C-alpha positions in Angstrom: -0.1 0.0 0.1 1.5 3.3 -1.2 1.7 6.6 0.8 -1.1 8.0 -1.2 -3.4 5.3 -0.2 -2.6 5.8 3.3 -3.4 9.2 3.0 -6.6 8.7 1.3 -7.7 6.1 4.0 -6.6 8.6 6.7 -8.5 11.5 5.1 -11.7 9.1 4.9 -11.5 8.2 8.6 -11.2 12.0 9.6 -14.2 12.6 7.3 -16.3 9.9 8.9 -15.6 10.8 12.5 -16.5 14.4 11.6 -19.7 13.3 10.2 -20.4 11.0 13.2 -19.8 14.0 15.5 -22.3 16.1 13.4 -24.7 13.3 13.7 -24.5 13.3 17.4 -24.7 17.0 17.7 -28.3 17.8 18.8 -30.4 20.6 20.4 -33.6 19.6 21.9 -36.1 21.3 24.1 -38.5 20.3 26.8 -40.9 21.9 29.1 -40.2 21.2 32.7 -40.9 22.0 36.4 -38.0 22.9 38.8 -38.4 19.6 40.4 -39.8 16.1 39.3 -41.5 15.7 42.7 -42.9 18.0 45.5 -44.0 17.2 49.0 -46.8 19.0 50.7 -47.0 18.9 54.5 -50.6 18.1 54.3 -53.5 17.5 52.1 -54.7 21.1 50.7 -51.2 22.7 51.6 -50.3 24.9 49.0 -47.1 24.0 46.7 -45.4 26.4 44.1 -44.2 24.8 41.2 -41.8 26.9 38.9 -42.0 26.2 35.2 -39.2 26.4 32.5 -38.2 25.7 29.1 -35.1 23.5 29.0 -32.5 23.6 26.1 -30.2 20.5 26.0 -27.0 20.7 24.0 -25.2 17.3 22.9 -22.2 16.8 20.7 -20.9 20.6 20.7 -24.0 21.8 19.4 -24.6 25.6 19.9 -27.5 27.1 21.7 -30.4 28.6 19.6 -31.8 30.6 22.4 -28.7 32.1 24.0 -27.7 34.8 21.0 -31.1 36.3 21.2 -33.3 35.1 23.9 -37.2 34.5 23.6 -39.5 36.9 22.4 -42.7 34.9 23.7 -43.4 31.9 25.8 -46.1 29.8 26.3 -46.8 26.8 28.3 -49.7 24.4 29.4 -50.3 22.5 32.8 -52.5 19.3 32.8 -53.4 17.1 35.5 -53.0 13.5 34.3 -53.7 11.5 37.6 -54.8 12.1 41.3 -57.1 14.8 43.0 -54.8 17.8 43.7 -55.7 20.9 42.2 -54.4 24.0 40.4 -55.2 27.1 42.5 -52.9 30.1 40.9 -50.9 30.8 37.9 -48.3 33.5 37.7 -46.6 34.1 34.3 -43.2 35.6 34.1 -44.5 38.9 33.0 -43.7 41.5 35.5 -42.7 44.8 34.2 -39.1 45.1 32.9 -36.6 47.4 34.7 -35.4 50.8 33.5 -31.9 49.7 33.6 -31.1 48.4 30.1 -27.9 46.9 31.3 -29.8 43.9 33.1 -28.3 40.7 31.9 -29.9 38.4 31.4 -33.3 39.8 30.9 -35.2 38.5 33.5 -38.9 38.8 32.6 -41.2 39.2 29.4 -42.9 42.2 30.7 -45.3 42.8 27.7 -48.7 41.6 26.4 -49.7 38.3 27.6 -52.6 35.8 28.6 -52.8 34.0 31.8 -55.2 31.8 30.2 -58.6 30.2 32.2 -57.4 28.5 35.4 -59.3 25.2 36.3 -58.6 22.8 39.0 -57.0 20.4 36.5 -55.1 22.7 34.0 -54.3 26.2 32.7 -52.5 27.4 29.5 -50.8 30.8 29.7 -48.5 32.9 27.3 -46.4 36.0 27.6 -44.3 38.2 25.4 -41.6 41.1 25.1 -43.4 44.6 24.6 -41.2 46.5 21.9 -41.9 49.7 23.6 -40.6 49.0 27.2 -37.1 49.3 28.2 -34.8 46.5 26.7 -36.6 46.6 23.4 -35.3 44.0 21.1 -33.8 41.9 23.9 -35.2 38.6 24.7 -35.5 36.7 27.9 -32.6 34.2 27.7 -31.1 31.2 29.8 -30.6 31.9 33.3 -33.7 34.0 33.9 -35.3 34.3 37.2 -38.2 36.6 36.9 -36.2 39.3 38.9 -35.4 36.9 41.8 -38.9 35.2 41.8 -37.3 31.6 40.9 -33.9 29.9 40.8 -32.0 30.5 37.4 -30.5 27.7 35.6 -28.1 28.3 32.8 -29.8 25.7 30.3 -33.5 27.0 31.0 -35.8 30.0 30.6 -38.1 30.7 33.3 -41.6 31.0 32.2 -43.8 31.2 35.3 -45.3 29.2 38.1 -48.3 27.7 39.2 -49.7 26.9 42.7 -50.9 23.4 43.4 -53.1 22.4 46.6 -51.9 18.9 47.5 -54.5 16.2 47.2 -55.4 13.0 49.2 -53.1 10.9 46.8 -50.0 11.6 44.6 -51.1 13.9 41.7 -49.3 14.1 38.4 -49.3 16.9 36.1 -47.9 17.3 32.6 -46.0 20.4 31.5 -46.8 20.7 27.7 -46.3 23.1 24.8 -49.2 25.9 24.8 -50.8 24.5 21.5 -50.3 21.7 19.2 -48.5 23.1 15.9 -46.4 25.8 18.0 -46.6 29.4 17.4 -46.3 30.4 21.1 -42.6 30.0 22.1 -40.2 31.5 19.9 -36.8 33.4 19.7 -36.5 37.3 19.7 -34.8 38.1 16.6 -35.3 35.2 13.9 -38.5 34.1 15.2 -37.3 30.3 15.6 -40.3 28.4 17.0 -38.9 26.0 19.4 -41.9 24.0 19.7 -41.4 22.9 16.0 -38.7 20.8 14.8 -36.4 22.6 12.4 -33.6 21.8 9.9 -32.1 25.4 9.7 -30.9 25.7 12.4 -31.2 22.2 13.3 -33.2 21.3 16.7 -35.9 19.1 17.9 -39.2 20.7 18.8 -40.0 20.9 22.6 -41.7 17.9 24.0 -43.5 17.6 27.6 -42.3 17.2 31.0 -44.1 16.1 34.2 -44.0 16.7 38.0 -45.7 14.9 41.0 -47.1 16.5 44.1 -47.3 14.0 47.1 -48.3 14.4 50.9 -45.7 13.6 53.4 -47.1 10.8 55.5 -48.1 11.8 59.3 -45.6 10.6 61.9 -48.2 8.2 63.3 -48.9 6.6 59.8 -45.2 6.4 59.1 -44.4 4.8 62.5 -47.2 2.1 62.0 -46.0 1.4 58.5 -42.7 0.6 60.1 -44.2 -1.6 62.7 -46.4 -3.6 60.1 -43.3 -4.2 58.1 -41.4 -5.4 60.9 -44.1 -7.7 62.0 -44.4 -9.0 58.4 -40.7 -9.8 58.4 -41.0 -11.6 61.6 -43.9 -13.9 60.3 -41.9 -14.8 57.1 -38.8 -15.7 59.2 -41.0 -18.1 61.4 -42.5 -19.6 58.3 -39.0 -20.4 57.0 -37.5 -21.5 60.0 
C-alpha cells in the first residue's frame, strides 16, 4: 500500500469521524418543572411549582436561544392523575426594569394571557413589549423573573403554578401551549422551538411532568414501620 493510499484512508477516517460528530450533535427542548417531585406537609397545603423551557445541547451543538433570547413563551399544565388541584398561575410577565444593562433579561413584561385557570389545567402565554426598556432583547437562559425563581444556565423561566395537594399523589404534565407551535419563539429570528427545525437544526419541545405528594403523618409512618417489621418476623418463622 503506497503512501497516497494511506493518506486517502486517513482522510476518509477523519471525514467519517467528523460526520459522526455532526450526527450526534443535537439541540432539544422540553417544558419542565423545577423539580420532578414535590412534597406537601398535608392535604390541601399549597405547593409552588416553577416552570421552565429546558434547552439541552449535545455533541458540541450551539444554543439557539442564547444569542437572542425568547420574544414569547407559552406553556400548558394539565393534571393527568390524582386529585390535587391548580389554584393559581403567575406568568413571568412582570414589568421590565429601566436599567437597560440587566443581563440576562429576567422577565417578558409585555402583552400576555394568563389563560383560564381550572382545578385540572391552565395554559398561559407572555411576550416582550417592543415599547418597554430593553426593547429588542429577549428573555434568555438563566432568567429568574427578577428574583422570583432560581435561574439555570440551560433554562428560561416561564412562570409558576400553585397546587393544592390532594389526598393521593397527583401528576401534572408540562406541555407546549398548543399543538403546532407558534407561542414560544426567539426574539430576532422567530425560531419556533415547539416545532422541529432543519436550519438551525433542533428538535421541537416535548412535554415534562411533575408529581405532588403528601408527606405521611408521623403516626402513619411509624405504623408502616411496625407492620413491616411484623411481616418480616412472620416470614422468618415460616421459613424457620
